[in-house]
Steps between C-alpha positions, in 0.01 A plus 500: 500500500631846413461806716248634245299180518510510871372858505216399263406193704484694822290760324263227360462353846417837659241566226356147545519439868613814680230741379757785475846584618542626858611864504871562433549602866335194626708275268812682624401415861434139388844482337662622814311223696612232253858622503480480882387140480787420275737683734371286795555185307854604397581594856406162624633297212834682429532734803543457869122512605333192625154386399220550760363181668250337263583734219464318156767627269380640166659425166745753355341466159158580631621820675688614209202433267282705738750795474502469118122473484454839663784662310331386173174650628672833574666499149175428319293760690762771447570421129861363549629251252732305725682333222604841355566640847721200600700532165559870572610417856743236382643744247541767761666267760734359234609849403535627854642188669682292225839549686383586852440148636809342333715721738299401815734274697211371721341336184814303411 
């Protein structure tokens, strides 16, 4: 699935089952919540934080997909073509950082 196809599929789901998009501000709050859930999982799985008694660990893929879902919703409702935006971001980072990380001793 391409990014464009993902945006289209999310939009079709919203039109079919979701009635309409939540407001942009609501979706931003939901995105923050979903990123928080991902952060909790990362802290417990890769960091030093312990799970709470009885806590059922969630799947990394599920949490990442939840973040992506809301991000796709925000892109759709604000008219952003994420394929184009990502290509522009890669080009910008390549131009700006092409030599920067090669000289970082912490990465070698």
